[in-house]
C-alpha positions, 0 to 999 in steps of 0.5 A: 526912104527911111529904112536904115539898111539899104538893099542895093543892086550894082551892075558891072561890079567885078572890077574897077569902079563897080568893084570899088562901089560894091566894096564901099557900100558893103563896108557901110553895112548895106546889103549889096548884090553885084552883077558881072557878065561872067558871074562868079565870086558871089556876083550874079551872071548877066550878059547885057548884050542879051536883051532879056538879061536885064529883066532876069537880073532884076528879078534874081536880085529882088529874090536875093534881097527878099523882094526889095531893092532900094537903090540901083547903081548902073555902072556896067559898060563897054568901051570898044573902038569903032573906026568909021572906016570899017565896014558898014555892017561891022560899024553898025553892029559895034554901035548897036552893041555899045548902045545895048549894053551902055544905054538900053540895059541901063534904061531897062533896069531903071524902068524896072526900078521906078516901077518897083519904087512906085509899087512900094510907095516909099521912093528909091534912088538910081545912080548912073555912072556916065562919063565926061564923054557925055559932055566933051565927046570922045575919040574919033573911034568912040562916037557910040560910047559918047552917045551912049553916055550922053543918053544916060545923062539925059535919061537921068535928068528925065527920071529925076524930073518925072518922079521926084514927086514919088520920092524917086531920086536920080543922079549921074556921075561923069568920071574922066579917065579912071584907073581901071583896066579899060582906061589903062589900055586906052591911055597906053594906046593913045600915049599916056603922057600926052593925055595926062598933060590935058588933066590939070590935076596931073593924074587920072581918078582912082576907082575909090574916088568915084565910089565915094561919090556913088556912096554919097549919092546912094546914102547921104545926098539930100533929096533936093540934089536929085537930077544932079550930074557930078563931074570927076575929071581932074578939071580936064572938062569944066562946065 
Protein backbone atom coordinates (compact mmCIF):
# COMPACT_ATOMS: atom_id res chain seq x y z
CA UNK A 1 0.00 0.00 0.00
CA UNK A 2 1.57 3.22 -1.14
CA UNK A 3 -1.39 5.61 -1.03
CA UNK A 4 -0.96 8.35 1.57
CA UNK A 5 -4.60 8.55 2.61
CA UNK A 6 -6.10 5.27 3.77
CA UNK A 7 -9.71 4.13 3.59
CA UNK A 8 -10.55 2.14 6.71
CA UNK A 9 -13.50 0.11 8.02
CA UNK A 10 -13.73 -0.28 11.81
CA UNK A 11 -16.36 -2.57 13.35
CA UNK A 12 -17.75 -2.08 16.83
CA UNK A 13 -16.99 1.64 16.65
CA UNK A 14 -19.70 3.06 18.91
CA UNK A 15 -17.84 2.88 22.22
CA UNK A 16 -14.78 1.69 24.11
CA UNK A 17 -11.85 0.39 22.09
CA UNK A 18 -13.65 0.71 18.76
CA UNK A 19 -14.57 4.36 19.30
CA UNK A 20 -11.01 5.15 20.38
CA UNK A 21 -9.63 3.44 17.25
CA UNK A 22 -12.10 5.29 15.05
CA UNK A 23 -11.17 8.67 16.56
CA UNK A 24 -7.43 7.97 16.43
CA UNK A 25 -7.49 7.09 12.74
CA UNK A 26 -9.73 10.03 11.89
CA UNK A 27 -7.26 12.34 13.61
CA UNK A 28 -4.49 10.80 11.48
CA UNK A 29 -6.28 12.00 8.35
CA UNK A 30 -7.72 8.65 7.29
CA UNK A 31 -11.14 8.19 5.71
CA UNK A 32 -12.83 5.99 8.32
CA UNK A 33 -16.20 4.25 8.19
CA UNK A 34 -17.45 2.72 11.42
CA UNK A 35 -20.05 0.07 12.22
CA UNK A 36 -22.27 -0.56 15.20
CA UNK A 37 -25.26 -2.76 15.83
CA UNK A 38 -27.61 0.19 16.32
CA UNK A 39 -26.02 2.58 13.82
CA UNK A 40 -26.49 6.31 14.26
CA UNK A 41 -23.97 9.09 14.89
CA UNK A 42 -22.52 8.56 11.43
CA UNK A 43 -21.96 4.81 11.92
CA UNK A 44 -23.29 2.16 9.57
CA UNK A 45 -25.89 -0.13 11.10
CA UNK A 46 -25.09 -3.84 10.94
CA UNK A 47 -26.11 -6.63 13.32
CA UNK A 48 -23.51 -9.39 13.11
CA UNK A 49 -25.91 -11.83 14.77
CA UNK A 50 -27.60 -11.85 11.36
CA UNK A 51 -25.54 -13.98 8.98
CA UNK A 52 -26.10 -11.76 5.93
CA UNK A 53 -25.08 -8.50 7.61
CA UNK A 54 -21.26 -8.69 7.32
CA UNK A 55 -21.43 -8.92 3.52
CA UNK A 56 -23.98 -6.11 3.36
CA UNK A 57 -21.78 -3.98 5.61
CA UNK A 58 -18.74 -4.58 3.42
CA UNK A 59 -20.60 -3.45 0.32
CA UNK A 60 -22.06 -0.40 2.04
CA UNK A 61 -18.63 0.60 3.37
CA UNK A 62 -17.08 0.14 -0.08
CA UNK A 63 -19.75 2.35 -1.60
CA UNK A 64 -19.15 5.03 1.02
CA UNK A 65 -15.38 4.86 0.46
CA UNK A 66 -15.58 5.18 -3.34
CA UNK A 67 -15.11 1.46 -3.95
CA UNK A 68 -11.87 1.03 -2.06
CA UNK A 69 -11.02 -0.23 1.44
CA UNK A 70 -7.34 -0.34 2.39
CA UNK A 71 -7.58 -1.51 5.99
CA UNK A 72 -10.09 -3.60 7.92
CA UNK A 73 -10.17 -3.47 11.72
CA UNK A 74 -12.35 -6.16 13.30
CA UNK A 75 -13.25 -5.00 16.78
CA UNK A 76 -16.95 -5.87 17.22
CA UNK A 77 -17.67 -8.51 19.84
CA UNK A 78 -19.83 -9.58 22.75
CA UNK A 79 -18.96 -10.89 26.21
CA UNK A 80 -22.05 -12.52 27.67
CA UNK A 81 -21.89 -15.14 30.44
CA UNK A 82 -22.92 -18.69 29.55
CA UNK A 83 -22.97 -20.90 32.69
CA UNK A 84 -22.52 -24.59 31.97
CA UNK A 85 -25.36 -25.42 34.38
CA UNK A 86 -27.90 -23.73 32.12
CA UNK A 87 -30.22 -25.64 29.83
CA UNK A 88 -28.72 -27.42 26.83
CA UNK A 89 -30.55 -25.34 24.24
CA UNK A 90 -29.78 -22.06 26.00
CA UNK A 91 -26.10 -22.94 26.39
CA UNK A 92 -25.81 -23.90 22.73
CA UNK A 93 -27.62 -20.76 21.58
CA UNK A 94 -25.31 -18.53 23.61
CA UNK A 95 -22.25 -20.38 22.29
CA UNK A 96 -23.42 -20.02 18.69
CA UNK A 97 -24.29 -16.35 19.07
CA UNK A 98 -20.86 -15.51 20.46
CA UNK A 99 -19.13 -17.48 17.72
CA UNK A 100 -21.26 -15.82 15.04
CA UNK A 101 -20.55 -12.28 16.23
CA UNK A 102 -16.98 -12.60 17.52
CA UNK A 103 -15.49 -15.05 15.02
CA UNK A 104 -17.67 -15.88 12.03
CA UNK A 105 -18.49 -12.26 11.17
CA UNK A 106 -14.81 -11.42 11.55
CA UNK A 107 -13.92 -14.29 9.20
CA UNK A 108 -16.51 -13.19 6.64
CA UNK A 109 -15.25 -9.62 6.61
CA UNK A 110 -11.62 -10.80 6.48
CA UNK A 111 -12.42 -13.05 3.51
CA UNK A 112 -14.06 -10.16 1.66
CA UNK A 113 -11.09 -7.95 2.49
CA UNK A 114 -8.57 -10.49 1.14
CA UNK A 115 -10.55 -10.90 -2.07
CA UNK A 116 -10.83 -7.10 -2.41
CA UNK A 117 -7.10 -6.62 -1.83
CA UNK A 118 -6.23 -9.37 -4.30
CA UNK A 119 -8.48 -7.89 -6.96
CA UNK A 120 -6.81 -4.50 -6.58
CA UNK A 121 -3.37 -6.07 -6.55
CA UNK A 122 -1.71 -3.61 -4.20
CA UNK A 123 -2.18 -5.22 -0.79
CA UNK A 124 -3.99 -4.20 2.36
CA UNK A 125 -4.09 -4.74 6.10
CA UNK A 126 -6.35 -6.58 8.54
CA UNK A 127 -6.16 -5.90 12.27
CA UNK A 128 -8.14 -8.17 14.58
CA UNK A 129 -8.86 -7.13 18.15
CA UNK A 130 -8.72 -10.43 20.02
CA UNK A 131 -8.14 -10.87 23.77
CA UNK A 132 -5.79 -12.13 26.45
CA UNK A 133 -8.38 -14.89 26.77
CA UNK A 134 -7.10 -16.39 23.51
CA UNK A 135 -4.02 -17.55 25.43
CA UNK A 136 -4.90 -17.48 29.13
CA UNK A 137 -8.53 -18.57 28.86
CA UNK A 138 -11.35 -16.89 30.73
CA UNK A 139 -13.89 -17.51 33.49
CA UNK A 140 -15.95 -20.71 33.77
CA UNK A 141 -18.87 -18.79 32.26
CA UNK A 142 -16.91 -17.69 29.21
CA UNK A 143 -15.66 -20.78 27.40
CA UNK A 144 -17.27 -19.45 24.23
CA UNK A 145 -15.60 -16.05 24.48
CA UNK A 146 -12.12 -17.52 24.96
CA UNK A 147 -12.66 -19.97 22.11
CA UNK A 148 -13.83 -17.23 19.76
CA UNK A 149 -10.79 -15.08 20.50
CA UNK A 150 -8.43 -18.05 20.17
CA UNK A 151 -9.96 -18.70 16.77
CA UNK A 152 -9.45 -15.07 15.81
CA UNK A 153 -5.73 -15.28 16.62
CA UNK A 154 -5.32 -18.53 14.67
CA UNK A 155 -7.15 -17.03 11.71
CA UNK A 156 -4.96 -13.92 11.79
CA UNK A 157 -1.79 -16.02 11.65
CA UNK A 158 -3.21 -18.09 8.80
CA UNK A 159 -4.08 -14.99 6.76
CA UNK A 160 -0.62 -13.57 7.37
CA UNK A 161 1.12 -16.73 6.21
CA UNK A 162 -1.15 -17.32 3.24
CA UNK A 163 -1.23 -13.86 1.70
CA UNK A 164 2.01 -12.08 2.58
CA UNK A 165 3.07 -12.75 -1.02
CA UNK A 166 0.18 -10.49 -2.07
CA UNK A 167 1.27 -7.73 0.33
CA UNK A 168 -1.77 -8.51 2.49
CA UNK A 169 -0.71 -8.09 6.11
CA UNK A 170 -2.53 -9.29 9.22
CA UNK A 171 -2.07 -8.45 12.89
CA UNK A 172 -3.87 -9.35 16.11
CA UNK A 173 -4.02 -7.32 19.30
CA UNK A 174 -4.82 -9.12 22.56
CA UNK A 175 -5.94 -6.72 25.31
CA UNK A 176 -6.51 -7.82 28.86
CA UNK A 177 -9.08 -5.91 30.86
CA UNK A 178 -9.70 -2.54 29.25
CA UNK A 179 -11.81 0.23 30.72
CA UNK A 180 -14.88 -0.22 28.56
CA UNK A 181 -18.49 -0.68 29.61
CA UNK A 182 -18.20 -4.41 29.02
CA UNK A 183 -15.12 -4.77 31.25
CA UNK A 184 -16.42 -2.41 33.94
CA UNK A 185 -19.50 -4.58 34.48
CA UNK A 186 -17.37 -7.71 34.65
CA UNK A 187 -14.87 -6.19 37.07
CA UNK A 188 -17.67 -5.12 39.37
CA UNK A 189 -19.35 -8.53 39.27
CA UNK A 190 -16.14 -10.40 40.06
CA UNK A 191 -14.68 -8.08 42.71
CA UNK A 192 -12.52 -5.47 41.05
CA UNK A 193 -9.79 -5.25 43.70
CA UNK A 194 -9.03 -8.97 43.50
CA UNK A 195 -8.78 -8.89 39.73
CA UNK A 196 -6.62 -5.78 39.74
CA UNK A 197 -4.24 -7.50 42.15
CA UNK A 198 -3.53 -9.98 39.34
CA UNK A 199 -2.28 -7.18 37.07
CA UNK A 200 1.31 -6.22 37.91
CA UNK A 201 0.80 -2.79 36.34
CA UNK A 202 -1.90 -2.17 38.95
CA UNK A 203 -4.58 -0.96 36.56
CA UNK A 204 -6.53 -2.02 33.50
CA UNK A 205 -5.72 -0.64 30.07
CA UNK A 206 -7.35 2.47 28.65
CA UNK A 207 -9.09 2.29 25.25
CA UNK A 208 -6.68 4.89 23.91
CA UNK A 209 -3.76 2.56 24.63
CA UNK A 210 -5.27 -0.18 22.49
CA UNK A 211 -6.18 2.37 19.83
CA UNK A 212 -2.55 3.49 19.60
CA UNK A 213 -1.52 -0.11 18.90
CA UNK A 214 -4.22 -0.53 16.26
CA UNK A 215 -3.18 2.74 14.62
CA UNK A 216 0.43 1.58 14.52
CA UNK A 217 -0.51 -1.75 12.95
CA UNK A 218 -2.74 0.00 10.43
CA UNK A 219 -0.41 2.78 9.35
CA UNK A 220 3.18 2.25 10.48
CA UNK A 221 4.02 -1.38 11.25
CA UNK A 222 6.63 -2.72 8.81
CA UNK A 223 5.54 -5.53 6.49
CA UNK A 224 7.90 -7.96 8.22
CA UNK A 225 5.68 -7.70 11.31
CA UNK A 226 2.80 -9.47 9.57
CA UNK A 227 1.42 -12.28 11.67
CA UNK A 228 2.39 -10.58 14.92
CA UNK A 229 0.15 -10.84 17.98
CA UNK A 230 0.56 -7.88 20.32
CA UNK A 231 -0.30 -8.15 24.01
CA UNK A 232 -1.65 -5.33 26.19
CA UNK A 233 -2.49 -6.77 29.60
CA UNK A 234 -0.29 -5.03 32.15
CA UNK A 235 1.90 -8.18 32.41
CA UNK A 236 -1.02 -10.20 33.79
CA UNK A 237 -0.17 -12.82 31.17
CA UNK A 238 3.25 -12.98 29.54
CA UNK A 239 4.34 -15.52 26.94
